[in-house]
MARTI-256988 format. One line per 2 residues: number of its first residue (from 1); for each residue x, y, z of N, C-alpha, C. Coordinates in nm, 3 decimals, decimal comma. Layout:
// MARTI-256988
NUM = X:Y:Z:X:Y:Z:X:Y:Z | ...
// end
This chain:
// MARTI-256988
1 = 2,742:4,939:-1,646:2,676:4,831:-1,572:2,546:4,880:-1,511 | 2,547:5,005:-1,468:2,428:5,059:-1,405:2,310:5,059:-1,500
3 = 2,337:5,077:-1,631:2,227:5,080:-1,727:2,165:4,942:-1,748 | 2,243:4,834:-1,716:2,193:4,699:-1,739:2,101:4,651:-1,626
5 = 2,111:4,716:-1,508:2,035:4,668:-1,392:1,885:4,663:-1,417 | 1,823:4,768:-1,473:1,678:4,760:-1,495:1,639:4,643:-1,586
7 = 1,724:4,618:-1,686:1,692:4,507:-1,777:1,699:4,373:-1,705 | 1,800:4,357:-1,615:1,813:4,232:-1,538:1,691:4,212:-1,450
9 = 1,650:4,321:-1,381:1,533:4,314:-1,293:1,409:4,276:-1,373 | 1,394:4,339:-1,490:1,278:4,308:-1,574:1,281:4,163:-1,622
11 = 1,402:4,114:-1,655:1,414:3,976:-1,703:1,376:3,877:-1,595 | 1,426:3,901:-1,471:1,393:3,814:-1,358:1,243:3,816:-1,331
13 = 1,186:3,938:-1,333:1,042:3,950:-1,309:0,964:3,874:-1,415 | 1,011:3,884:-1,539:0,942:3,813:-1,648:0,948:3,663:-1,628
15 = 1,064:3,613:-1,584:1,078:3,469:-1,558:0,985:3,423:-1,447 | 0,977:3,504:-1,338:0,888:3,469:-1,228:0,742:3,467:-1,271
17 = 0,705:3,566:-1,351:0,568:3,572:-1,401:0,538:3,453:-1,491 | 0,637:3,418:-1,575:0,619:3,304:-1,665:0,603:3,174:-1,585
19 = 0,684:3,160:-1,478:0,676:3,039:-1,394:0,540:3,031:-1,324 | 0,495:3,147:-1,272:0,365:3,150:-1,204:0,253:3,115:-1,302
21 = 0,263:3,167:-1,423:0,162:3,139:-1,524:0,161:2,991:-1,560 | 0,283:2,935:-1,572:0,293:2,793:-1,606:0,231:2,707:-1,498
23 = 0,257:2,742:-1,372:0,200:2,665:-1,261:0,047:2,675:-1,262 | -0,003:2,797:-1,289:-0,148:2,815:-1,292:-0,209:2,735:-1,406
25 = -0,142:2,738:-1,522:-0,193:2,662:-1,636:-0,189:2,513:-1,609 | -0,081:2,469:-1,540:-0,069:2,327:-1,507:-0,184:2,283:-1,419
27 = -0,217:2,368:-1,319:-0,328:2,334:-1,230:-0,460:2,332:-1,307 | -0,475:2,431:-1,399:-0,599:2,437:-1,476:-0,609:2,321:-1,574
29 = -0,493:2,270:-1,620:-0,492:2,160:-1,717:-0,512:2,024:-1,650 | -0,514:2,019:-1,518:-0,534:1,893:-1,447:-0,679:1,849:-1,462
31 = -0,702:1,764:-1,560:-0,836:1,714:-1,586:-0,849:1,569:-1,539 | -0,768:1,532:-1,440:-0,767:1,393:-1,395:-0,903:1,345:-1,347
33 = -0,977:1,430:-1,278:-1,111:1,392:-1,233:-1,213:1,408:-1,344 | -1,209:1,520:-1,414:-1,306:1,547:-1,521:-1,297:1,440:-1,630
35 = -1,176:1,397:-1,661:-1,158:1,295:-1,766:-1,228:1,164:-1,727 | -1,214:1,124:-1,602:-1,275:0,999:-1,557:-1,427:1,010:-1,552
37 = -1,477:1,127:-1,511:-1,622:1,145:-1,508:-1,679:1,143:-1,650 | -1,607:1,202:-1,743:-1,653:1,201:-1,882:-1,652:1,059:-1,939
39 = -1,547:0,984:-1,909:-1,537:0,846:-1,957:-1,636:0,755:-1,886 | -1,669:0,791:-1,761:-1,760:0,707:-1,683:-1,696:0,583:-1,626
41 = -1,564:0,575:-1,635:-1,491:0,456:-1,588:-1,361:0,498:-1,519 | -1,329:0,434:-1,408:-1,201:0,453:-1,342:-1,132:0,318:-1,335
43 = -1,004:0,314:-1,371:-0,926:0,190:-1,372:-0,849:0,178:-1,241 | -0,877:0,074:-1,166:-0,815:0,056:-1,036:-0,729:-0,070:-1,036
45 = -0,602:-0,053:-1,001:-0,510:-0,165:-0,997:-0,505:-0,228:-0,860 | -0,487:-0,359:-0,857:-0,477:-0,431:-0,731:-0,383:-0,550:-0,747
47 = -0,335:-0,602:-0,637:-0,257:-0,726:-0,633:-0,320:-0,815:-0,528 | -0,305:-0,944:-0,544:-0,372:-1,037:-0,454:-0,294:-1,054:-0,324
49 = -0,348:-1,002:-0,215:-0,304:-1,032:-0,079:-0,423:-1,007:0,013 | -0,490:-1,115:0,047:-0,604:-1,103:0,140:-0,550:-1,065:0,279
51 = -0,622:-0,981:0,352:-0,756:-0,929:0,324:-0,757:-0,794:0,253 | -0,641:-0,748:0,207:-0,634:-0,615:0,145:-0,702:-0,615:0,009
53 = -0,674:-0,716:-0,075:-0,735:-0,727:-0,206:-0,723:-0,871:-0,253 | -0,832:-0,924:-0,309:-0,830:-1,061:-0,358:-0,958:-1,087:-0,437
55 = -0,970:-1,207:-0,494:-1,090:-1,248:-0,565:-1,169:-1,343:-0,476 | -1,299:-1,320:-0,465:-1,380:-1,413:-0,387:-1,413:-1,537:-0,471
57 = -1,489:-1,628:-0,413:-1,518:-1,755:-0,481:-1,591:-1,733:-0,613 | -1,663:-1,624:-0,625:-1,734:-1,594:-0,748:-1,654:-1,516:-0,849
59 = -1,526:-1,489:-0,818:-1,440:-1,416:-0,910:-1,449:-1,265:-0,900 | -1,520:-1,215:-0,799:-1,533:-1,070:-0,780:-1,413:-1,016:-0,703
61 = -1,364:-0,900:-0,747:-1,256:-0,833:-0,674:-1,313:-0,778:-0,544 | -1,250:-0,812:-0,434:-1,298:-0,767:-0,304:-1,177:-0,745:-0,213
63 = -1,204:-0,726:-0,084:-1,097:-0,696:0,010:-1,116:-0,558:0,069 | -1,038:-0,529:0,172:-1,053:-0,402:0,242:-1,037:-0,282:0,149
65 = -0,934:-0,283:0,066:-0,908:-0,167:-0,019:-1,005:-0,155:-0,136 | -1,034:-0,263:-0,211:-1,132:-0,251:-0,319:-1,273:-0,213:-0,270
67 = -1,315:-0,269:-0,157:-1,449:-0,236:-0,109:-1,457:-0,091:-0,063 | -1,351:-0,044:0,000:-1,348:0,097:0,038:-1,344:0,185:-0,086
69 = -1,269:0,143:-0,187:-1,263:0,219:-0,312:-1,401:0,229:-0,376 | -1,479:0,121:-0,371:-1,614:0,125:-0,428:-1,700:0,233:-0,361
71 = -1,690:0,242:-0,228:-1,768:0,342:-0,156:-1,725:0,484:-0,195 | -1,594:0,503:-0,214:-1,543:0,636:-0,251:-1,584:0,670:-0,394
73 = -1,566:0,576:-0,486:-1,598:0,601:-0,627:-1,746:0,635:-0,643 | -1,832:0,570:-0,566:-1,975:0,601:-0,573:-2,001:0,746:-0,539
75 = -1,927:0,798:-0,441:-1,944:0,939:-0,402:-1,885:1,033:-0,506 | -1,791:0,986:-0,587:-1,734:1,071:-0,692:-1,825:1,079:-0,814
77 = -1,924:0,992:-0,820:-2,016:0,995:-0,933:-1,962:0,928:-1,058 | -1,864:0,837:-1,042:-1,811:0,762:-1,156:-1,881:0,625:-1,156
79 = -1,957:0,593:-1,260:-2,044:0,475:-1,254:-1,976:0,339:-1,263 | -1,856:0,332:-1,326:-1,796:0,201:-1,350:-1,651:0,196:-1,300
81 = -1,614:0,079:-1,249:-1,475:0,051:-1,211:-1,423:-0,061:-1,299 | -1,307:-0,039:-1,359:-1,239:-0,144:-1,435:-1,121:-0,192:-1,351
83 = -1,126:-0,316:-1,306:-1,023:-0,369:-1,217:-0,907:-0,425:-1,298 | -0,785:-0,390:-1,262:-0,665:-0,436:-1,333:-0,573:-0,508:-1,234
85 = -0,553:-0,637:-1,256:-0,465:-0,718:-1,170:-0,320:-0,703:-1,215 | -0,229:-0,692:-1,117:-0,086:-0,683:-1,146:-0,009:-0,742:-1,030
87 = 0,117:-0,778:-1,055:0,204:-0,814:-0,945:0,221:-0,691:-0,856 | 0,228:-0,711:-0,725:0,237:-0,597:-0,634:0,354:-0,506:-0,671
89 = 0,468:-0,565:-0,704:0,588:-0,486:-0,733:0,576:-0,406:-0,862 | 0,474:-0,435:-0,946:0,456:-0,365:-1,073:0,348:-0,259:-1,069
91 = 0,276:-0,247:-0,957:0,161:-0,157:-0,952:0,198:-0,011:-0,975 | 0,305:0,035:-0,913:0,343:0,176:-0,929:0,383:0,205:-1,073
93 = 0,454:0,112:-1,134:0,490:0,129:-1,275:0,365:0,136:-1,362 | 0,267:0,050:-1,334:0,141:0,054:-1,408:0,073:0,189:-1,394
95 = 0,079:0,247:-1,274:0,020:0,378:-1,249:0,095:0,486:-1,325 | 0,227:0,484:-1,317:0,309:0,585:-1,385:0,290:0,581:-1,536
97 = 0,272:0,462:-1,590:0,256:0,448:-1,735:0,111:0,462:-1,780 | 0,025:0,509:-1,685:-0,113:0,546:-1,713:-0,198:0,429:-1,762
99 = -0,165:0,310:-1,716:-0,250:0,195:-1,746:-0,357:0,175:-1,639 | -0,338:0,241:-1,524:-0,440:0,244:-1,419:-0,445:0,387:-1,365
101 = -0,553:0,417:-1,292:-0,571:0,552:-1,238:-0,550:0,557:-1,087 | -0,569:0,446:-1,018:-0,558:0,438:-0,873:-0,505:0,300:-0,837
103 = -0,430:0,293:-0,728:-0,389:0,164:-0,671:-0,469:0,140:-0,545 | -0,538:0,025:-0,539:-0,614:-0,014:-0,420:-0,569:-0,155:-0,383
105 = -0,458:-0,163:-0,311:-0,397:-0,294:-0,286:-0,339:-0,306:-0,146 | -0,388:-0,225:-0,053:-0,328:-0,229:0,080:-0,183:-0,184:0,078
107 = -0,152:-0,085:-0,003:-0,013:-0,040:-0,019:0,029:0,046:0,099 | 0,139:0,006:0,163:0,190:0,082:0,276:0,260:0,208:0,227
109 = 0,245:0,314:0,304:0,303:0,444:0,269:0,448:0,448:0,316 | 0,541:0,464:0,223:0,683:0,473:0,257:0,744:0,593:0,185
111 = 0,855:0,647:0,237:0,919:0,761:0,171:0,960:0,730:0,027 | 1,006:0,607:0,003:1,050:0,569:-0,132:0,932:0,573:-0,229
113 = 0,820:0,519:-0,188:0,703:0,519:-0,276:0,646:0,660:-0,293 | 0,653:0,739:-0,187:0,597:0,874:-0,192:0,674:0,965:-0,288
115 = 0,792:0,924:-0,330:0,865:1,001:-0,431:0,812:0,972:-0,571 | 0,734:0,865:-0,584:0,683:0,826:-0,715:0,533:0,843:-0,728
117 = 0,460:0,836:-0,616:0,314:0,846:-0,621:0,266:0,939:-0,512 | 0,141:0,983:-0,525:0,076:1,064:-0,421:-0,021:0,973:-0,346
119 = -0,009:0,969:-0,215:-0,095:0,883:-0,134:-0,215:0,959:-0,079 | -0,323:0,885:-0,062:-0,438:0,938:0,011:-0,403:0,942:0,159
121 = -0,493:0,996:0,240:-0,478:0,982:0,384:-0,485:0,833:0,418 | -0,422:0,789:0,527:-0,420:0,646:0,560:-0,560:0,586:0,574
123 = -0,569:0,458:0,535:-0,695:0,386:0,549:-0,680:0,268:0,646 | -0,560:0,246:0,697:-0,537:0,147:0,803:-0,399:0,171:0,864
125 = -0,378:0,115:0,982:-0,247:0,117:1,049:-0,232:-0,015:1,123 | -0,144:-0,101:1,073:-0,140:-0,237:1,124:-0,003:-0,274:1,181
127 = -0,002:-0,383:1,258:0,120:-0,436:1,317:0,178:-0,545:1,228 | 0,293:-0,600:1,269:0,363:-0,701:1,191:0,349:-0,838:1,255
129 = 0,381:-0,942:1,178:0,376:-1,078:1,230:0,458:-1,173:1,145 | 0,468:-1,296:1,192:0,542:-1,401:1,120:0,460:-1,529:1,117
131 = 0,464:-1,598:1,003:0,419:-1,736:0,995:0,542:-1,824:0,999 | 0,537:-1,929:1,079:0,651:-2,020:1,094:0,602:-2,164:1,085
133 = 0,696:-2,258:1,072:0,662:-2,400:1,074:0,599:-2,434:1,208 | 0,502:-2,524:1,205:0,436:-2,564:1,329:0,538:-2,605:1,435
135 = 0,518:-2,552:1,555:0,612:-2,578:1,664:0,722:-2,474:1,672 | 0,735:-2,391:1,567:0,835:-2,284:1,563:0,971:-2,334:1,612
137 = 1,032:-2,429:1,540:1,156:-2,492:1,587:1,273:-2,394:1,606 | 1,275:-2,286:1,530:1,385:-2,190:1,544:1,354:-2,079:1,644
139 = 1,237:-2,088:1,710:1,196:-1,988:1,810:1,203:-1,845:1,753 | 1,141:-1,829:1,639:1,139:-1,699:1,573:1,018:-1,622:1,623
141 = 1,037:-1,537:1,722:0,927:-1,463:1,783:0,942:-1,311:1,766 | 1,028:-1,269:1,676:1,047:-1,127:1,647:1,133:-1,114:1,522
143 = 1,135:-0,994:1,466:1,226:-0,968:1,354:1,371:-0,974:1,402 | 1,394:-0,933:1,526:1,529:-0,937:1,581:1,580:-1,081:1,590
145 = 1,490:-1,175:1,616:1,531:-1,315:1,621:1,580:-1,363:1,485 | 1,522:-1,310:1,378:1,570:-1,343:1,244:1,709:-1,286:1,221
147 = 1,730:-1,163:1,267:1,862:-1,101:1,249:1,969:-1,175:1,329 | 1,930:-1,224:1,448:2,027:-1,292:1,534:2,065:-1,431:1,484
149 = 1,988:-1,484:1,390:2,017:-1,616:1,335:2,050:-1,601:1,186 | 2,176:-1,585:1,150:2,212:-1,559:1,010:2,177:-1,672:0,915
151 = 2,146:-1,790:0,969:2,108:-1,903:0,884:1,957:-1,906:0,857 | 1,881:-1,825:0,929:1,736:-1,822:0,909:1,702:-1,747:0,782
153 = 1,605:-1,799:0,707:1,561:-1,735:0,583:1,414:-1,697:0,599 | 1,379:-1,579:0,550:1,243:-1,528:0,565:1,185:-1,494:0,429
155 = 1,066:-1,544:0,403:0,995:-1,510:0,280:0,926:-1,376:0,297 | 0,935:-1,292:0,195:0,873:-1,159:0,197:0,808:-1,134:0,062
157 = 0,696:-1,061:0,065:0,636:-1,020:-0,061:0,726:-0,915:-0,125 | 0,760:-0,936:-0,250:0,853:-0,846:-0,319:0,804:-0,702:-0,310
159 = 0,888:-0,614:-0,257:0,854:-0,472:-0,247:0,769:-0,435:-0,129 | 0,734:-0,532:-0,043:0,644:-0,504:0,070:0,718:-0,433:0,183
161 = 0,640:-0,369:0,272:0,699:-0,292:0,381:0,775:-0,382:0,478 | 0,734:-0,509:0,491:0,805:-0,600:0,580:0,950:-0,618:0,534
163 = 0,970:-0,626:0,404:1,105:-0,638:0,352:1,189:-0,516:0,387 | 1,128:-0,399:0,375:1,198:-0,275:0,407:1,236:-0,270:0,555
165 = 1,143:-0,310:0,643:1,171:-0,309:0,786:1,283:-0,407:0,822 | 1,278:-0,525:0,763:1,379:-0,626:0,794:1,518:-0,580:0,747
167 = 1,523:-0,510:0,637:1,652:-0,458:0,591:1,704:-0,351:0,687 | 1,615:-0,268:0,736:1,656:-0,163:0,831:1,706:-0,225:0,961
169 = 1,647:-0,338:1,000:1,691:-0,405:1,122:1,828:-0,469:1,104 | 1,862:-0,503:0,980:1,996:-0,554:0,955:2,006:-0,693:0,897
171 = 1,895:-0,748:0,843:1,904:-0,879:0,780:1,989:-0,873:0,655 | 2,066:-0,978:0,633:2,150:-0,988:0,513:2,063:-1,023:0,393
173 = 2,106:-0,980:0,275:2,030:-1,007:0,153:2,008:-1,157:0,133 | 2,107:-1,237:0,172:2,097:-1,382:0,153:1,986:-1,445:0,237
175 = 1,936:-1,373:0,336:1,830:-1,427:0,421:1,691:-1,411:0,362 | 1,678:-1,333:0,255:1,547:-1,306:0,197:1,510:-1,406:0,088
177 = 1,384:-1,445:0,089:1,325:-1,523:-0,020:1,205:-1,443:-0,069 | 1,216:-1,381:-0,186:1,108:-1,299:-0,239:1,000:-1,387:-0,302
179 = 0,874:-1,357:-0,268:0,761:-1,433:-0,322:0,656:-1,335:-0,375 | 0,573:-1,379:-0,470:0,475:-1,286:-0,528:0,351:-1,265:-0,444
181 = 0,318:-1,362:-0,355:0,196:-1,349:-0,275:0,207:-1,434:-0,149 | 0,108:-1,417:-0,061:0,113:-1,483:0,070:0,104:-1,635:0,058
183 = 0,024:-1,685:-0,035:0,010:-1,830:-0,051:0,144:-1,893:-0,091 | 0,212:-1,830:-0,186:0,343:-1,881:-0,227:0,441:-1,875:-0,111
185 = 0,432:-1,770:-0,030:0,518:-1,759:0,087:0,491:-1,868:0,189 | 0,362:-1,900:0,208:0,328:-2,007:0,302:0,387:-2,140:0,254
187 = 0,375:-2,166:0,125:0,430:-2,290:0,068:0,582:-2,292:0,085 | 0,646:-2,176:0,073:0,791:-2,170:0,092:0,829:-2,213:0,233
189 = 0,748:-2,175:0,332:0,775:-2,217:0,471:0,746:-2,366:0,487 | 0,637:-2,412:0,431:0,599:-2,553:0,444:0,703:-2,647:0,382
191 = 0,767:-2,601:0,274:0,865:-2,684:0,204:1,009:-2,654:0,247 | 1,023:-2,571:0,351:1,152:-2,538:0,411:1,245:-2,459:0,318
193 = 1,185:-2,395:0,217:1,262:-2,300:0,137:1,290:-2,176:0,222 | 1,196:-2,145:0,312:1,212:-2,035:0,408:1,171:-2,085:0,546
195 = 1,222:-2,020:0,648:1,188:-2,057:0,786:1,071:-1,977:0,841 | 1,039:-1,866:0,777:0,929:-1,781:0,822:0,878:-1,700:0,704
197 = 0,757:-1,651:0,718:0,696:-1,561:0,621:0,654:-1,436:0,695 | 0,705:-1,320:0,653:0,672:-1,193:0,717:0,548:-1,133:0,652
199 = 0,444:-1,112:0,733:0,318:-1,055:0,686:0,264:-0,958:0,789 | 0,165:-0,880:0,749:0,099:-0,792:0,844:0,003:-0,873:0,931
201 = -0,030:-0,817:1,047:-0,121:-0,883:1,139:-0,255:-0,920:1,077 | -0,325:-0,828:1,007:-0,453:-0,863:0,948:-0,445:-0,975:0,845
203 = -0,336:-0,982:0,768:-0,322:-1,090:0,671:-0,316:-1,224:0,741 | -0,236:-1,232:0,848:-0,226:-1,358:0,922:-0,358:-1,392:0,989
205 = -0,426:-1,292:1,047:-0,555:-1,316:1,111:-0,657:-1,366:1,009 | -0,655:-1,309:0,890:-0,748:-1,351:0,785:-0,722:-1,496:0,746
207 = -0,595:-1,530:0,726:-0,560:-1,667:0,688:-0,599:-1,766:0,798 | -0,574:-1,729:0,922:-0,607:-1,818:1,034:-0,758:-1,838:1,045
209 = -0,834:-1,733:1,025:-0,979:-1,741:1,036:-1,044:-1,824:0,927 | -0,971:-1,848:0,819:-1,025:-1,927:0,708:-0,947:-2,056:0,687
211 = -0,878:-2,097:0,792:-0,803:-2,223:0,792:-0,710:-2,232:0,671 | -0,638:-2,122:0,645:-0,545:-2,116:0,533:-0,399:-2,118:0,577
213 = -0,374:-2,158:0,702:-0,236:-2,160:0,749:-0,162:-2,287:0,709 | -0,234:-2,388:0,664:-0,168:-2,510:0,620:-0,085:-2,572:0,731
215 = 0,041:-2,597:0,701:0,132:-2,658:0,798:0,215:-2,552:0,872 | 0,166:-2,428:0,871:0,235:-2,320:0,942:0,149:-2,274:1,059
217 = 0,205:-2,186:1,141:0,132:-2,126:1,251:0,183:-1,984:1,272 | 0,102:-1,907:1,342:0,143:-1,770:1,374:0,244:-1,774:1,487
219 = 0,356:-1,703:1,470:0,457:-1,695:1,575:0,399:-1,617:1,692 | 0,387:-1,685:1,807:0,328:-1,620:1,925:0,397:-1,674:2,050
221 = 0,428:-1,584:2,142:0,409:-1,438:2,132:0,504:-1,379:2,029 | 0,467:-1,262:1,977:0,551:-1,195:1,879:0,582:-1,055:1,927
223 = 0,709:-1,021:1,930:0,752:-0,888:1,973:0,760:-0,796:1,852 | 0,689:-0,685:1,858:0,688:-0,591:1,747:0,825:-0,523:1,732
225 = 0,861:-0,481:1,611:0,987:-0,410:1,590:0,995:-0,283:1,674 | 1,117:-0,235:1,694:1,141:-0,112:1,769:1,054:0,002:1,713
227 = 0,976:0,069:1,799:0,890:0,179:1,752:0,966:0,288:1,678 | 1,095:0,304:1,707:1,174:0,404:1,635:1,183:0,369:1,486
229 = 1,175:0,240:1,455:1,182:0,196:1,317:1,045:0,196:1,250 | 0,941:0,183:1,329:0,807:0,164:1,272:0,713:0,282:1,294
231 = 0,766:0,392:1,351:0,678:0,505:1,384:0,597:0,551:1,264 | 0,658:0,554:1,147:0,587:0,599:1,027:0,550:0,481:0,937
233 = 0,567:0,359:0,987:0,536:0,241:0,908:0,401:0,184:0,950 | 0,351:0,096:0,866:0,225:0,030:0,898:0,102:0,105:0,852
235 = 0,120:0,227:0,799:0,007:0,303:0,745:-0,007:0,274:0,596 | -0,129:0,248:0,553:-0,151:0,222:0,411:-0,258:0,313:0,354
237 = -0,255:0,330:0,223:-0,353:0,417:0,158:-0,366:0,384:0,011 | -0,448:0,462:-0,058:-0,460:0,453:-0,202:-0,349:0,537:-0,265
239 = -0,309:0,502:-0,387:-0,200:0,573:-0,453:-0,246:0,629:-0,587 | -0,194:0,750:-0,620:-0,232:0,823:-0,740:-0,107:0,876:-0,809
241 = -0,121:0,912:-0,936:-0,010:0,979:-1,005:0,015:1,114:-0,939 | 0,140:1,155:-0,939:0,177:1,279:-0,872:0,104:1,401:-0,929
243 = 0,074:1,398:-1,056:0,010:1,514:-1,119:-0,141:1,516:-1,111 | -0,201:1,409:-1,060:-0,348:1,399:-1,059:-0,407:1,459:-0,931
245 = -0,379:1,587:-0,909:-0,421:1,652:-0,785:-0,574:1,666:-0,776 | -0,639:1,694:-0,886:-0,785:1,711:-0,883:-0,853:1,581:-0,840
247 = -0,804:1,469:-0,893:-0,860:1,339:-0,855:-0,831:1,310:-0,708 | -0,707:1,332:-0,666:-0,670:1,305:-0,527:-0,751:1,392:-0,431
249 = -0,769:1,519:-0,463:-0,843:1,609:-0,374:-0,988:1,563:-0,358 | -1,051:1,529:-0,469:-1,191:1,484:-0,463:-1,201:1,350:-0,392
251 = -1,107:1,262:-0,419:-1,105:1,130:-0,353:-1,089:1,148:-0,202 | -0,997:1,235:-0,162:-0,970:1,255:-0,019:-1,093:1,304:0,054
253 = -1,168:1,395:-0,007:-1,289:1,446:0,055:-1,392:1,335:0,072 | -1,412:1,256:-0,035:-1,509:1,147:-0,028:-1,463:1,039:0,070
255 = -1,333:1,012:0,072:-1,280:0,911:0,164:-1,303:0,952:0,309 | -1,282:1,077:0,340:-1,302:1,126:0,477:-1,446:1,105:0,521
257 = -1,539:1,126:0,430:-1,681:1,104:0,462:-1,708:0,958:0,493 | -1,647:0,869:0,414:-1,668:0,726:0,435:-1,607:0,682:0,569
259 = -1,486:0,726:0,596:-1,417:0,683:0,718:-1,488:0,731:0,844 | -1,567:0,836:0,832:-1,638:0,888:0,949:-1,768:0,814:0,977
261 = -1,807:0,723:0,887:-1,936:0,656:0,902:-1,926:0,514:0,952 | -2,041:0,456:0,979:-2,049:0,319:1,029:-2,010:0,217:0,923
263 = -2,033:0,250:0,795:-2,000:0,157:0,688:-1,852:0,118:0,693 | -1,768:0,213:0,728:-1,624:0,185:0,733:-1,592:0,085:0,843
265 = -1,651:0,101:0,959:-1,627:0,008:1,070:-1,675:-0,133:1,034 | -1,792:-0,140:0,971:-1,845:-0,269:0,929:-1,753:-0,334:0,826
267 = -1,707:-0,255:0,732:-1,615:-0,305:0,628:-1,487:-0,360:0,691 | -1,428:-0,284:0,782:-1,301:-0,325:0,844:-1,316:-0,455:0,922
269 = -1,419:-0,466:1,002:-1,437:-0,587:1,082:-1,463:-0,707:0,993 | -1,525:-0,685:0,877:-1,553:-0,794:0,785:-1,429:-0,853:0,722
271 = -1,317:-0,780:0,727:-1,192:-0,829:0,670:-1,084:-0,849:0,776 | -1,127:-0,877:0,900:-1,036:-0,916:1,009:-0,951:-0,801:1,063
273 = -0,993:-0,678:1,036:-0,923:-0,563:1,093:-0,987:-0,530:1,228 | -0,904:-0,513:1,329:-0,951:-0,478:1,463:-0,951:-0,326:1,480
275 = -1,019:-0,273:1,583:-1,017:-0,128:1,606:-0,875:-0,070:1,613 | -0,781:-0,148:1,664:-0,643:-0,099:1,670:-0,577:-0,086:1,535
277 = -0,641:-0,142:1,430:-0,587:-0,133:1,295:-0,643:-0,015:1,217 | -0,733:0,063:1,282:-0,791:0,179:1,215:-0,683:0,286:1,196
279 = -0,701:0,377:1,101:-0,594:0,471:1,068:-0,578:0,589:1,162 | -0,657:0,598:1,269:-0,651:0,715:1,356:-0,517:0,742:1,418
// end
């Protein structure tokens, strides 16, 4: 047995060296940024939820996340952006299957998503809110009020952070009405398919400022969820494939430069984000 020991040590050392070499080669093979610069085009996926991402009256993709992405991409030296629309719940799959290179859709950072994608540093931190029928007949002024009324139904964007928070608070599955976007959710409340629509504060503020509340109103006053549940919630960022480290690193550097400037503050206020919604 003593004669076998040197061979075992050598074998282990060889495996470690091979693993280190593989890791180095993997890092060197990461051409995620170089590939996009060579192509001159970056494909950015988005889903419609104003003010995070939407189409303006002229059909241009805009919103807090796309406009911020434009500023970052300009600093990366990539001349063209190809915008790809998808359902919010399908964006990560689109990224994984390499049909897009970045997600710019106001995507909240959650542990579940972070197992599938790599997030940039946060680009906003927002509070929660509810849209309810005018007069708020069920007195829904918090997520806890929804939990306390088992007959109340709440519309949520499929896969959104509001759905995750409400589940953690204890809502039953039967209380959820999944909708693809905020407009459909508002209609669900107006037609009594749901009693409330759970959205972020900036989304509700944006809708209110453009007279898009229809026959609904913002639940006010509204009590925010327990901070123990939301301490790491409400932060959103751009999302990348886990292996695209070169792209993420370059993006993060350019993003930090943008966030430190006045252009970022102007952009945020233009989409109904208040100073308290900044990512600091």
